[in-house]
mmCIF file of the N, C-alpha and C atoms, coordinates in Angstrom:
data_MODEL
# 
_entry.id   MODEL 
# 
loop_
_atom_site.group_PDB 
_atom_site.id 
_atom_site.type_symbol 
_atom_site.label_atom_id 
_atom_site.label_alt_id 
_atom_site.label_comp_id 
_atom_site.label_asym_id 
_atom_site.label_entity_id 
_atom_site.label_seq_id 
_atom_site.pdbx_PDB_ins_code 
_atom_site.Cartn_x 
_atom_site.Cartn_y 
_atom_site.Cartn_z 
_atom_site.occupancy 
_atom_site.B_iso_or_equiv 
_atom_site.pdbx_formal_charge 
_atom_site.auth_seq_id 
_atom_site.auth_comp_id 
_atom_site.auth_asym_id 
_atom_site.auth_atom_id 
_atom_site.pdbx_PDB_model_num 
ATOM 1   N N  . MET A 1 1  ? 8.106   4.427   12.795  1.00 0.00 ? 1  MET A N  1 
ATOM 2   C CA . MET A 1 1  ? 6.856   3.915   13.316  1.00 0.00 ? 1  MET A CA 1 
ATOM 3   C C  . MET A 1 1  ? 5.705   4.423   12.455  1.00 0.00 ? 1  MET A C  1 
ATOM 4   N N  . GLN A 1 2  ? 4.770   3.559   12.193  1.00 0.00 ? 2  GLN A N  1 
ATOM 5   C CA . GLN A 1 2  ? 3.606   3.919   11.385  1.00 0.00 ? 2  GLN A CA 1 
ATOM 6   C C  . GLN A 1 2  ? 2.360   3.594   12.181  1.00 0.00 ? 2  GLN A C  1 
ATOM 7   N N  . GLU A 1 3  ? 1.457   4.529   12.266  1.00 0.00 ? 3  GLU A N  1 
ATOM 8   C CA . GLU A 1 3  ? 0.202   4.299   12.966  1.00 0.00 ? 3  GLU A CA 1 
ATOM 9   C C  . GLU A 1 3  ? -0.820  3.700   12.013  1.00 0.00 ? 3  GLU A C  1 
ATOM 10  N N  . GLY A 1 4  ? -1.788  3.031   12.567  1.00 0.00 ? 4  GLY A N  1 
ATOM 11  C CA . GLY A 1 4  ? -2.892  2.498   11.786  1.00 0.00 ? 4  GLY A CA 1 
ATOM 12  C C  . GLY A 1 4  ? -3.937  3.565   11.538  1.00 0.00 ? 4  GLY A C  1 
ATOM 13  N N  . PRO A 1 5  ? -5.179  3.156   11.413  1.00 0.00 ? 5  PRO A N  1 
ATOM 14  C CA . PRO A 1 5  ? -6.237  4.133   11.157  1.00 0.00 ? 5  PRO A CA 1 
ATOM 15  C C  . PRO A 1 5  ? -6.272  5.205   12.242  1.00 0.00 ? 5  PRO A C  1 
ATOM 16  N N  . LYS A 1 6  ? -6.456  6.438   11.813  1.00 0.00 ? 6  LYS A N  1 
ATOM 17  C CA . LYS A 1 6  ? -6.471  7.572   12.733  1.00 0.00 ? 6  LYS A CA 1 
ATOM 18  C C  . LYS A 1 6  ? -7.859  7.877   13.277  1.00 0.00 ? 6  LYS A C  1 
ATOM 19  N N  . GLY A 1 7  ? -8.891  7.353   12.666  1.00 0.00 ? 7  GLY A N  1 
ATOM 20  C CA . GLY A 1 7  ? -10.235 7.612   13.155  1.00 0.00 ? 7  GLY A CA 1 
ATOM 21  C C  . GLY A 1 7  ? -11.079 8.297   12.106  1.00 0.00 ? 7  GLY A C  1 
ATOM 22  N N  . SER A 1 8  ? -12.196 8.831   12.543  1.00 0.00 ? 8  SER A N  1 
ATOM 23  C CA . SER A 1 8  ? -13.097 9.489   11.618  1.00 0.00 ? 8  SER A CA 1 
ATOM 24  C C  . SER A 1 8  ? -13.723 10.693  12.299  1.00 0.00 ? 8  SER A C  1 
ATOM 25  N N  . LEU A 1 9  ? -14.376 11.491  11.529  1.00 0.00 ? 9  LEU A N  1 
ATOM 26  C CA . LEU A 1 9  ? -15.093 12.640  12.052  1.00 0.00 ? 9  LEU A CA 1 
ATOM 27  C C  . LEU A 1 9  ? -16.576 12.296  12.126  1.00 0.00 ? 9  LEU A C  1 
ATOM 28  N N  . GLY A 1 10 ? -17.080 12.077  13.323  1.00 0.00 ? 10 GLY A N  1 
ATOM 29  C CA . GLY A 1 10 ? -18.497 11.807  13.507  1.00 0.00 ? 10 GLY A CA 1 
ATOM 30  C C  . GLY A 1 10 ? -19.033 10.639  12.696  1.00 0.00 ? 10 GLY A C  1 
ATOM 31  N N  . GLY A 1 11 ? -18.273 9.547   12.617  1.00 0.00 ? 11 GLY A N  1 
ATOM 32  C CA . GLY A 1 11 ? -18.719 8.381   11.873  1.00 0.00 ? 11 GLY A CA 1 
ATOM 33  C C  . GLY A 1 11 ? -18.466 8.476   10.379  1.00 0.00 ? 11 GLY A C  1 
ATOM 34  N N  . GLY A 1 12 ? -17.707 9.477   9.956   1.00 0.00 ? 12 GLY A N  1 
ATOM 35  C CA . GLY A 1 12 ? -17.396 9.653   8.535   1.00 0.00 ? 12 GLY A CA 1 
ATOM 36  C C  . GLY A 1 12 ? -16.255 8.765   8.097   1.00 0.00 ? 12 GLY A C  1 
ATOM 37  N N  . PRO A 1 13 ? -15.558 9.149   7.030   1.00 0.00 ? 13 PRO A N  1 
ATOM 38  C CA . PRO A 1 13 ? -14.459 8.330   6.503   1.00 0.00 ? 13 PRO A CA 1 
ATOM 39  C C  . PRO A 1 13 ? -13.325 8.154   7.517   1.00 0.00 ? 13 PRO A C  1 
ATOM 40  N N  . VAL A 1 14 ? -12.698 7.007   7.455   1.00 0.00 ? 14 VAL A N  1 
ATOM 41  C CA . VAL A 1 14 ? -11.523 6.729   8.289   1.00 0.00 ? 14 VAL A CA 1 
ATOM 42  C C  . VAL A 1 14 ? -10.290 7.054   7.475   1.00 0.00 ? 14 VAL A C  1 
ATOM 43  N N  . TRP A 1 15 ? -9.306  7.684   8.090   1.00 0.00 ? 15 TRP A N  1 
ATOM 44  C CA . TRP A 1 15 ? -8.086  8.008   7.364   1.00 0.00 ? 15 TRP A CA 1 
ATOM 45  C C  . TRP A 1 15 ? -6.868  7.457   8.081   1.00 0.00 ? 15 TRP A C  1 
ATOM 46  N N  . TYR A 1 16 ? -5.793  7.289   7.319   1.00 0.00 ? 16 TYR A N  1 
ATOM 47  C CA . TYR A 1 16 ? -4.528  6.778   7.830   1.00 0.00 ? 16 TYR A CA 1 
ATOM 48  C C  . TYR A 1 16 ? -3.519  7.905   7.919   1.00 0.00 ? 16 TYR A C  1 
ATOM 49  N N  . THR A 1 17 ? -2.418  7.627   8.591   1.00 0.00 ? 17 THR A N  1 
ATOM 50  C CA . THR A 1 17 ? -1.320  8.568   8.641   1.00 0.00 ? 17 THR A CA 1 
ATOM 51  C C  . THR A 1 17 ? -0.879  8.886   7.209   1.00 0.00 ? 17 THR A C  1 
ATOM 52  N N  . ALA A 1 18 ? -0.549  10.141  6.956   1.00 0.00 ? 18 ALA A N  1 
ATOM 53  C CA . ALA A 1 18 ? -0.147  10.575  5.613   1.00 0.00 ? 18 ALA A CA 1 
ATOM 54  C C  . ALA A 1 18 ? 0.959   9.684   5.062   1.00 0.00 ? 18 ALA A C  1 
ATOM 55  N N  . GLY A 1 19 ? 0.798   9.278   3.808   1.00 0.00 ? 19 GLY A N  1 
ATOM 56  C CA . GLY A 1 19 ? 1.823   8.508   3.124   1.00 0.00 ? 19 GLY A CA 1 
ATOM 57  C C  . GLY A 1 19 ? 1.599   7.019   3.094   1.00 0.00 ? 19 GLY A C  1 
ATOM 58  N N  . TRP A 1 20 ? 0.750   6.498   3.984   1.00 0.00 ? 20 TRP A N  1 
ATOM 59  C CA . TRP A 1 20 ? 0.538   5.050   4.047   1.00 0.00 ? 20 TRP A CA 1 
ATOM 60  C C  . TRP A 1 20 ? -0.096  4.565   2.750   1.00 0.00 ? 20 TRP A C  1 
ATOM 61  N N  . PRO A 1 21 ? 0.372   3.447   2.173   1.00 0.00 ? 21 PRO A N  1 
ATOM 62  C CA . PRO A 1 21 ? -0.191  2.937   0.915   1.00 0.00 ? 21 PRO A CA 1 
ATOM 63  C C  . PRO A 1 21 ? -1.697  2.660   1.031   1.00 0.00 ? 21 PRO A C  1 
ATOM 64  N N  . ASP A 1 22 ? -2.365  2.717   -0.103  1.00 0.00 ? 22 ASP A N  1 
ATOM 65  C CA . ASP A 1 22 ? -3.815  2.534   -0.139  1.00 0.00 ? 22 ASP A CA 1 
ATOM 66  C C  . ASP A 1 22 ? -4.258  1.126   0.247   1.00 0.00 ? 22 ASP A C  1 
ATOM 67  N N  . LEU A 1 23 ? -3.500  0.126   -0.166  1.00 0.00 ? 23 LEU A N  1 
ATOM 68  C CA . LEU A 1 23 ? -3.884  -1.260  0.095   1.00 0.00 ? 23 LEU A CA 1 
ATOM 69  C C  . LEU A 1 23 ? -2.802  -2.000  0.870   1.00 0.00 ? 23 LEU A C  1 
ATOM 70  N N  . THR A 1 24 ? -3.224  -2.746  1.873   1.00 0.00 ? 24 THR A N  1 
ATOM 71  C CA . THR A 1 24 ? -2.367  -3.705  2.560   1.00 0.00 ? 24 THR A CA 1 
ATOM 72  C C  . THR A 1 24 ? -2.881  -5.067  2.131   1.00 0.00 ? 24 THR A C  1 
ATOM 73  N N  . VAL A 1 25 ? -2.051  -5.826  1.446   1.00 0.00 ? 25 VAL A N  1 
ATOM 74  C CA . VAL A 1 25 ? -2.469  -7.090  0.842   1.00 0.00 ? 25 VAL A CA 1 
ATOM 75  C C  . VAL A 1 25 ? -1.762  -8.235  1.569   1.00 0.00 ? 25 VAL A C  1 
ATOM 76  N N  . TYR A 1 26 ? -2.531  -9.254  1.921   1.00 0.00 ? 26 TYR A N  1 
ATOM 77  C CA . TYR A 1 26 ? -1.933  -10.401 2.591   1.00 0.00 ? 26 TYR A CA 1 
ATOM 78  C C  . TYR A 1 26 ? -2.440  -11.689 1.962   1.00 0.00 ? 26 TYR A C  1 
ATOM 79  N N  . ARG A 1 27 ? -1.636  -12.721 2.131   1.00 0.00 ? 27 ARG A N  1 
ATOM 80  C CA . ARG A 1 27 ? -1.984  -14.029 1.588   1.00 0.00 ? 27 ARG A CA 1 
ATOM 81  C C  . ARG A 1 27 ? -2.674  -14.838 2.673   1.00 0.00 ? 27 ARG A C  1 
ATOM 82  N N  . THR A 1 28 ? -3.576  -15.692 2.274   1.00 0.00 ? 28 THR A N  1 
ATOM 83  C CA . THR A 1 28 ? -4.297  -16.537 3.224   1.00 0.00 ? 28 THR A CA 1 
ATOM 84  C C  . THR A 1 28 ? -3.895  -18.005 3.102   1.00 0.00 ? 28 THR A C  1 
ATOM 85  N N  . ASP A 1 29 ? -2.775  -18.266 2.426   1.00 0.00 ? 29 ASP A N  1 
ATOM 86  C CA . ASP A 1 29 ? -2.364  -19.653 2.204   1.00 0.00 ? 29 ASP A CA 1 
ATOM 87  C C  . ASP A 1 29 ? -1.313  -20.130 3.208   1.00 0.00 ? 29 ASP A C  1 
ATOM 88  N N  . GLY A 1 30 ? -1.140  -19.401 4.304   1.00 0.00 ? 30 GLY A N  1 
ATOM 89  C CA . GLY A 1 30 ? -0.195  -19.816 5.322   1.00 0.00 ? 30 GLY A CA 1 
ATOM 90  C C  . GLY A 1 30 ? 1.235   -19.362 5.093   1.00 0.00 ? 30 GLY A C  1 
ATOM 91  N N  . THR A 1 31 ? 1.495   -18.584 4.045   1.00 0.00 ? 31 THR A N  1 
ATOM 92  C CA . THR A 1 31 ? 2.864   -18.153 3.762   1.00 0.00 ? 31 THR A CA 1 
ATOM 93  C C  . THR A 1 31 ? 3.262   -16.898 4.528   1.00 0.00 ? 31 THR A C  1 
ATOM 94  N N  . ARG A 1 32 ? 2.306   -16.261 5.200   1.00 0.00 ? 32 ARG A N  1 
ATOM 95  C CA . ARG A 1 32 ? 2.568   -15.040 5.974   1.00 0.00 ? 32 ARG A CA 1 
ATOM 96  C C  . ARG A 1 32 ? 3.144   -13.921 5.122   1.00 0.00 ? 32 ARG A C  1 
ATOM 97  N N  . ARG A 1 33 ? 2.719   -13.836 3.887   1.00 0.00 ? 33 ARG A N  1 
ATOM 98  C CA . ARG A 1 33 ? 3.187   -12.789 2.983   1.00 0.00 ? 33 ARG A CA 1 
ATOM 99  C C  . ARG A 1 33 ? 2.300   -11.564 3.130   1.00 0.00 ? 33 ARG A C  1 
ATOM 100 N N  . LEU A 1 34 ? 2.936   -10.406 3.182   1.00 0.00 ? 34 LEU A N  1 
ATOM 101 C CA . LEU A 1 34 ? 2.249   -9.136  3.297   1.00 0.00 ? 34 LEU A CA 1 
ATOM 102 C C  . LEU A 1 34 ? 2.946   -8.154  2.377   1.00 0.00 ? 34 LEU A C  1 
ATOM 103 N N  . TRP A 1 35 ? 2.170   -7.419  1.582   1.00 0.00 ? 35 TRP A N  1 
ATOM 104 C CA . TRP A 1 35 ? 2.760   -6.406  0.720   1.00 0.00 ? 35 TRP A CA 1 
ATOM 105 C C  . TRP A 1 35 ? 1.779   -5.243  0.583   1.00 0.00 ? 35 TRP A C  1 
ATOM 106 N N  . PHE A 1 36 ? 2.246   -4.172  -0.009  1.00 0.00 ? 36 PHE A N  1 
ATOM 107 C CA . PHE A 1 36 ? 1.475   -2.936  -0.040  1.00 0.00 ? 36 PHE A CA 1 
ATOM 108 C C  . PHE A 1 36 ? 1.359   -2.420  -1.468  1.00 0.00 ? 36 PHE A C  1 
ATOM 109 N N  . ALA A 1 37 ? 0.231   -1.767  -1.751  1.00 0.00 ? 37 ALA A N  1 
ATOM 110 C CA . ALA A 1 37 ? 0.014   -1.186  -3.076  1.00 0.00 ? 37 ALA A CA 1 
ATOM 111 C C  . ALA A 1 37 ? -0.477  0.248   -2.941  1.00 0.00 ? 37 ALA A C  1 
ATOM 112 N N  . GLU A 1 38 ? 0.153   1.120   -3.674  1.00 0.00 ? 38 GLU A N  1 
ATOM 113 C CA . GLU A 1 38 ? -0.272  2.516   -3.799  1.00 0.00 ? 38 GLU A CA 1 
ATOM 114 C C  . GLU A 1 38 ? -1.029  2.626   -5.107  1.00 0.00 ? 38 GLU A C  1 
ATOM 115 N N  . LEU A 1 39 ? -2.242  3.144   -5.060  1.00 0.00 ? 39 LEU A N  1 
ATOM 116 C CA . LEU A 1 39 ? -3.065  3.268   -6.258  1.00 0.00 ? 39 LEU A CA 1 
ATOM 117 C C  . LEU A 1 39 ? -3.020  4.711   -6.748  1.00 0.00 ? 39 LEU A C  1 
ATOM 118 N N  . LYS A 1 40 ? -2.697  4.876   -8.020  1.00 0.00 ? 40 LYS A N  1 
ATOM 119 C CA . LYS A 1 40 ? -2.579  6.212   -8.612  1.00 0.00 ? 40 LYS A CA 1 
ATOM 120 C C  . LYS A 1 40 ? -3.301  6.256   -9.941  1.00 0.00 ? 40 LYS A C  1 
ATOM 121 N N  . GLN A 1 41 ? -3.882  7.384   -10.232 1.00 0.00 ? 41 GLN A N  1 
ATOM 122 C CA . GLN A 1 41 ? -4.452  7.612   -11.554 1.00 0.00 ? 41 GLN A CA 1 
ATOM 123 C C  . GLN A 1 41 ? -3.307  7.734   -12.549 1.00 0.00 ? 41 GLN A C  1 
ATOM 124 N N  . PRO A 1 42 ? -3.473  7.235   -13.773 1.00 0.00 ? 42 PRO A N  1 
ATOM 125 C CA . PRO A 1 42 ? -2.422  7.408   -14.774 1.00 0.00 ? 42 PRO A CA 1 
ATOM 126 C C  . PRO A 1 42 ? -2.057  8.894   -14.906 1.00 0.00 ? 42 PRO A C  1 
ATOM 127 N N  . GLY A 1 43 ? -0.770  9.161   -14.941 1.00 0.00 ? 43 GLY A N  1 
ATOM 128 C CA . GLY A 1 43 ? -0.275  10.527  -15.037 1.00 0.00 ? 43 GLY A CA 1 
ATOM 129 C C  . GLY A 1 43 ? 0.066   11.150  -13.696 1.00 0.00 ? 43 GLY A C  1 
ATOM 130 N N  . ASN A 1 44 ? -0.451  10.583  -12.605 1.00 0.00 ? 44 ASN A N  1 
ATOM 131 C CA . ASN A 1 44 ? -0.109  11.074  -11.269 1.00 0.00 ? 44 ASN A CA 1 
ATOM 132 C C  . ASN A 1 44 ? 1.084   10.296  -10.740 1.00 0.00 ? 44 ASN A C  1 
ATOM 133 N N  . ARG A 1 45 ? 1.691   10.817  -9.705  1.00 0.00 ? 45 ARG A N  1 
ATOM 134 C CA . ARG A 1 45 ? 2.811   10.120  -9.081  1.00 0.00 ? 45 ARG A CA 1 
ATOM 135 C C  . ARG A 1 45 ? 2.664   10.202  -7.573  1.00 0.00 ? 45 ARG A C  1 
ATOM 136 N N  . PRO A 1 46 ? 3.308   9.294   -6.845  1.00 0.00 ? 46 PRO A N  1 
ATOM 137 C CA . PRO A 1 46 ? 3.243   9.356   -5.384  1.00 0.00 ? 46 PRO A CA 1 
ATOM 138 C C  . PRO A 1 46 ? 3.869   10.655  -4.871  1.00 0.00 ? 46 PRO A C  1 
ATOM 139 N N  . SER A 1 47 ? 3.323   11.157  -3.778  1.00 0.00 ? 47 SER A N  1 
ATOM 140 C CA . SER A 1 47 ? 3.862   12.364  -3.156  1.00 0.00 ? 47 SER A CA 1 
ATOM 141 C C  . SER A 1 47 ? 5.188   12.037  -2.460  1.00 0.00 ? 47 SER A C  1 
ATOM 142 N N  . ASP A 1 48 ? 5.904   13.059  -2.084  1.00 0.00 ? 48 ASP A N  1 
ATOM 143 C CA . ASP A 1 48 ? 7.157   12.849  -1.349  1.00 0.00 ? 48 ASP A CA 1 
ATOM 144 C C  . ASP A 1 48 ? 6.895   12.120  -0.029  1.00 0.00 ? 48 ASP A C  1 
ATOM 145 N N  . THR A 1 49 ? 5.791   12.440  0.633   1.00 0.00 ? 49 THR A N  1 
ATOM 146 C CA . THR A 1 49 ? 5.430   11.761  1.880   1.00 0.00 ? 49 THR A CA 1 
ATOM 147 C C  . THR A 1 49 ? 5.178   10.280  1.621   1.00 0.00 ? 49 THR A C  1 
ATOM 148 N N  . GLN A 1 50 ? 4.486   9.978   0.539   1.00 0.00 ? 50 GLN A N  1 
ATOM 149 C CA . GLN A 1 50 ? 4.234   8.578   0.191   1.00 0.00 ? 50 GLN A CA 1 
ATOM 150 C C  . GLN A 1 50 ? 5.532   7.865   -0.152  1.00 0.00 ? 50 GLN A C  1 
ATOM 151 N N  . LEU A 1 51 ? 6.398   8.493   -0.923  1.00 0.00 ? 51 LEU A N  1 
ATOM 152 C CA . LEU A 1 51 ? 7.673   7.869   -1.284  1.00 0.00 ? 51 LEU A CA 1 
ATOM 153 C C  . LEU A 1 51 ? 8.522   7.590   -0.050  1.00 0.00 ? 51 LEU A C  1 
ATOM 154 N N  . ALA A 1 52 ? 8.501   8.491   0.924   1.00 0.00 ? 52 ALA A N  1 
ATOM 155 C CA . ALA A 1 52 ? 9.258   8.276   2.159   1.00 0.00 ? 52 ALA A CA 1 
ATOM 156 C C  . ALA A 1 52 ? 8.700   7.078   2.931   1.00 0.00 ? 52 ALA A C  1 
ATOM 157 N N  . CYS A 1 53 ? 7.371   6.969   2.987   1.00 0.00 ? 53 CYS A N  1 
ATOM 158 C CA . CYS A 1 53 ? 6.741   5.827   3.659   1.00 0.00 ? 53 CYS A CA 1 
ATOM 159 C C  . CYS A 1 53 ? 7.071   4.533   2.922   1.00 0.00 ? 53 CYS A C  1 
ATOM 160 N N  . HIS A 1 54 ? 7.004   4.559   1.595   1.00 0.00 ? 54 HIS A N  1 
ATOM 161 C CA . HIS A 1 54 ? 7.337   3.378   0.801   1.00 0.00 ? 54 HIS A CA 1 
ATOM 162 C C  . HIS A 1 54 ? 8.781   2.946   1.083   1.00 0.00 ? 54 HIS A C  1 
ATOM 163 N N  . ALA A 1 55 ? 9.690   3.915   1.183   1.00 0.00 ? 55 ALA A N  1 
ATOM 164 C CA . ALA A 1 55 ? 11.097  3.603   1.450   1.00 0.00 ? 55 ALA A CA 1 
ATOM 165 C C  . ALA A 1 55 ? 11.249  2.936   2.820   1.00 0.00 ? 55 ALA A C  1 
ATOM 166 N N  . ARG A 1 56 ? 10.518  3.420   3.826   1.00 0.00 ? 56 ARG A N  1 
ATOM 167 C CA . ARG A 1 56 ? 10.588  2.803   5.160   1.00 0.00 ? 56 ARG A CA 1 
ATOM 168 C C  . ARG A 1 56 ? 10.068  1.372   5.111   1.00 0.00 ? 56 ARG A C  1 
ATOM 169 N N  . LEU A 1 57 ? 8.971   1.157   4.407   1.00 0.00 ? 57 LEU A N  1 
ATOM 170 C CA . LEU A 1 57 ? 8.430   -0.205  4.299   1.00 0.00 ? 57 LEU A CA 1 
ATOM 171 C C  . LEU A 1 57 ? 9.394   -1.130  3.575   1.00 0.00 ? 57 LEU A C  1 
ATOM 172 N N  . ARG A 1 58 ? 9.986   -0.650  2.496   1.00 0.00 ? 58 ARG A N  1 
ATOM 173 C CA . ARG A 1 58 ? 10.959  -1.474  1.754   1.00 0.00 ? 58 ARG A CA 1 
ATOM 174 C C  . ARG A 1 58 ? 12.178  -1.780  2.599   1.00 0.00 ? 58 ARG A C  1 
ATOM 175 N N  . ALA A 1 59 ? 12.644  -0.795  3.379   1.00 0.00 ? 59 ALA A N  1 
ATOM 176 C CA . ALA A 1 59 ? 13.803  -1.015  4.253   1.00 0.00 ? 59 ALA A CA 1 
ATOM 177 C C  . ALA A 1 59 ? 13.492  -2.075  5.309   1.00 0.00 ? 59 ALA A C  1 
ATOM 178 N N  . ALA A 1 60 ? 12.216  -2.213  5.669   1.00 0.00 ? 60 ALA A N  1 
ATOM 179 C CA . ALA A 1 60 ? 11.798  -3.227  6.634   1.00 0.00 ? 60 ALA A CA 1 
ATOM 180 C C  . ALA A 1 60 ? 11.559  -4.582  5.963   1.00 0.00 ? 60 ALA A C  1 
ATOM 181 N N  . GLY A 1 61 ? 11.761  -4.645  4.647   1.00 0.00 ? 61 GLY A N  1 
ATOM 182 C CA . GLY A 1 61 ? 11.652  -5.910  3.942   1.00 0.00 ? 61 GLY A CA 1 
ATOM 183 C C  . GLY A 1 61 ? 10.330  -6.167  3.239   1.00 0.00 ? 61 GLY A C  1 
ATOM 184 N N  . PHE A 1 62 ? 9.461   -5.171  3.195   1.00 0.00 ? 62 PHE A N  1 
ATOM 185 C CA . PHE A 1 62 ? 8.169   -5.341  2.535   1.00 0.00 ? 62 PHE A CA 1 
ATOM 186 C C  . PHE A 1 62 ? 8.228   -4.890  1.089   1.00 0.00 ? 62 PHE A C  1 
ATOM 187 N N  . ARG A 1 63 ? 7.374   -5.480  0.288   1.00 0.00 ? 63 ARG A N  1 
ATOM 188 C CA . ARG A 1 63 ? 7.236   -5.064  -1.106  1.00 0.00 ? 63 ARG A CA 1 
ATOM 189 C C  . ARG A 1 63 ? 6.182   -3.971  -1.175  1.00 0.00 ? 63 ARG A C  1 
ATOM 190 N N  . VAL A 1 64 ? 6.480   -2.912  -1.902  1.00 0.00 ? 64 VAL A N  1 
ATOM 191 C CA . VAL A 1 64 ? 5.522   -1.838  -2.164  1.00 0.00 ? 64 VAL A CA 1 
ATOM 192 C C  . VAL A 1 64 ? 5.492   -1.633  -3.670  1.00 0.00 ? 64 VAL A C  1 
ATOM 193 N N  . THR A 1 65 ? 4.303   -1.665  -4.236  1.00 0.00 ? 65 THR A N  1 
ATOM 194 C CA . THR A 1 65 ? 4.164   -1.432  -5.661  1.00 0.00 ? 65 THR A CA 1 
ATOM 195 C C  . THR A 1 65 ? 3.242   -0.242  -5.880  1.00 0.00 ? 65 THR A C  1 
ATOM 196 N N  . VAL A 1 66 ? 3.487   0.498   -6.948  1.00 0.00 ? 66 VAL A N  1 
ATOM 197 C CA . VAL A 1 66 ? 2.604   1.588   -7.350  1.00 0.00 ? 66 VAL A CA 1 
ATOM 198 C C  . VAL A 1 66 ? 1.855   1.106   -8.585  1.00 0.00 ? 66 VAL A C  1 
ATOM 199 N N  . ALA A 1 67 ? 0.535   1.068   -8.488  1.00 0.00 ? 67 ALA A N  1 
ATOM 200 C CA . ALA A 1 67 ? -0.296  0.578   -9.584  1.00 0.00 ? 67 ALA A CA 1 
ATOM 201 C C  . ALA A 1 67 ? -1.090  1.731   -10.178 1.00 0.00 ? 67 ALA A C  1 
ATOM 202 N N  . PHE A 1 68 ? -0.992  1.876   -11.487 1.00 0.00 ? 68 PHE A N  1 
ATOM 203 C CA . PHE A 1 68 ? -1.715  2.928   -12.197 1.00 0.00 ? 68 PHE A CA 1 
ATOM 204 C C  . PHE A 1 68 ? -2.982  2.393   -12.863 1.00 0.00 ? 68 PHE A C  1 
ATOM 205 N N  . THR A 1 69 ? -3.045  1.068   -13.024 1.00 0.00 ? 69 THR A N  1 
ATOM 206 C CA . THR A 1 69 ? -4.201  0.428   -13.649 1.00 0.00 ? 69 THR A CA 1 
ATOM 207 C C  . THR A 1 69 ? -4.504  -0.861  -12.900 1.00 0.00 ? 69 THR A C  1 
ATOM 208 N N  . LEU A 1 70 ? -5.679  -1.399  -13.150 1.00 0.00 ? 70 LEU A N  1 
ATOM 209 C CA . LEU A 1 70 ? -6.017  -2.691  -12.567 1.00 0.00 ? 70 LEU A CA 1 
ATOM 210 C C  . LEU A 1 70 ? -5.043  -3.758  -13.056 1.00 0.00 ? 70 LEU A C  1 
ATOM 211 N N  . ALA A 1 71 ? -4.624  -3.671  -14.304 1.00 0.00 ? 71 ALA A N  1 
ATOM 212 C CA . ALA A 1 71 ? -3.658  -4.635  -14.840 1.00 0.00 ? 71 ALA A CA 1 
ATOM 213 C C  . ALA A 1 71 ? -2.348  -4.582  -14.051 1.00 0.00 ? 71 ALA A C  1 
ATOM 214 N N  . ASP A 1 72 ? -1.893  -3.379  -13.684 1.00 0.00 ? 72 ASP A N  1 
ATOM 215 C CA . ASP A 1 72 ? -0.680  -3.250  -12.871 1.00 0.00 ? 72 ASP A CA 1 
ATOM 216 C C  . ASP A 1 72 ? -0.850  -3.971  -11.534 1.00 0.00 ? 72 ASP A C  1 
ATOM 217 N N  . LEU A 1 73 ? -1.999  -3.758  -10.896 1.00 0.00 ? 73 LEU A N  1 
ATOM 218 C CA . LEU A 1 73 ? -2.246  -4.361  -9.596  1.00 0.00 ? 73 LEU A CA 1 
ATOM 219 C C  . LEU A 1 73 ? -2.323  -5.879  -9.703  1.00 0.00 ? 73 LEU A C  1 
ATOM 220 N N  . LEU A 1 74 ? -3.015  -6.370  -10.712 1.00 0.00 ? 74 LEU A N  1 
ATOM 221 C CA . LEU A 1 74 ? -3.124  -7.822  -10.890 1.00 0.00 ? 74 LEU A CA 1 
ATOM 222 C C  . LEU A 1 74 ? -1.777  -8.453  -11.230 1.00 0.00 ? 74 LEU A C  1 
ATOM 223 N N  . ALA A 1 75 ? -0.937  -7.753  -11.978 1.00 0.00 ? 75 ALA A N  1 
ATOM 224 C CA . ALA A 1 75 ? 0.401   -8.266  -12.290 1.00 0.00 ? 75 ALA A CA 1 
ATOM 225 C C  . ALA A 1 75 ? 1.242   -8.353  -11.014 1.00 0.00 ? 75 ALA A C  1 
ATOM 226 N N  . ALA A 1 76 ? 1.140   -7.358  -10.157 1.00 0.00 ? 76 ALA A N  1 
ATOM 227 C CA . ALA A 1 76 ? 1.872   -7.390  -8.885  1.00 0.00 ? 76 ALA A CA 1 
ATOM 228 C C  . ALA A 1 76 ? 1.385   -8.541  -8.019  1.00 0.00 ? 76 ALA A C  1 
ATOM 229 N N  . GLU A 1 77 ? 0.073   -8.752  -7.997  1.00 0.00 ? 77 GLU A N  1 
ATOM 230 C CA . GLU A 1 77 ? -0.491  -9.855  -7.212  1.00 0.00 ? 77 GLU A CA 1 
ATOM 231 C C  . GLU A 1 77 ? -0.015  -11.198 -7.776  1.00 0.00 ? 77 GLU A C  1 
ATOM 232 N N  . ALA A 1 78 ? 0.046   -11.313 -9.068  1.00 0.00 ? 78 ALA A N  1 
ATOM 233 C CA . ALA A 1 78 ? 0.500   -12.566 -9.690  1.00 0.00 ? 78 ALA A CA 1 
ATOM 234 C C  . ALA A 1 78 ? 1.943   -12.888 -9.302  1.00 0.00 ? 78 ALA A C  1 
ATOM 235 N N  . GLN A 1 79 ? 2.775   -11.859 -9.134  1.00 0.00 ? 79 GLN A N  1 
ATOM 236 C CA . GLN A 1 79 ? 4.163   -12.082 -8.748  1.00 0.00 ? 79 GLN A CA 1 
ATOM 237 C C  . GLN A 1 79 ? 4.279   -12.591 -7.305  1.00 0.00 ? 79 GLN A C  1 
ATOM 238 N N  . GLU A 1 80 ? 3.261   -12.371 -6.513  1.00 0.00 ? 80 GLU A N  1 
ATOM 239 C CA . GLU A 1 80 ? 3.275   -12.814 -5.122  1.00 0.00 ? 80 GLU A CA 1 
ATOM 240 C C  . GLU A 1 80 ? 2.811   -14.262 -4.949  1.00 0.00 ? 80 GLU A C  1 
ATOM 241 N N  . ARG A 1 81 ? 2.229   -14.826 -5.995  1.00 0.00 ? 81 ARG A N  1 
ATOM 242 C CA . ARG A 1 81 ? 1.757   -16.217 -5.905  1.00 0.00 ? 81 ARG A CA 1 
ATOM 243 C C  . ARG A 1 81 ? 2.933   -17.176 -5.917  1.00 0.00 ? 81 ARG A C  1 
ATOM 244 N N  . PRO A 1 82 ? 2.815   -18.278 -5.157  1.00 0.00 ? 82 PRO A N  1 
ATOM 245 C CA . PRO A 1 82 ? 3.918   -19.263 -5.147  1.00 0.00 ? 82 PRO A CA 1 
ATOM 246 C C  . PRO A 1 82 ? 4.064   -19.963 -6.478  1.00 0.00 ? 82 PRO A C  1 
# 
C-alpha cells in the first residue's frame, strides 16, 4: 500500500511517503495510461527505499523510469505515445 501526500508543516512543502517517485505521469488521450518517473542528478542513484517502491509499482504493472536528464525524461515520454 502506498499513501498519497502526507501533508505539510504550517502550509509549507507537501511531502510523500518515502520512496514514491517524483512524477506521476498520465495520458489525457483516453488510453488510461499511468507511469512514474524518478528524477535524479547525474551521478546519483535511487535509494534502497526508492528501489523497493519502484519494484512494487512494477509488480503492479506500472512503468517506472529513472531520468537523469531532461532528454531521458522526454525519451521515456515518447515511448508512452501511441
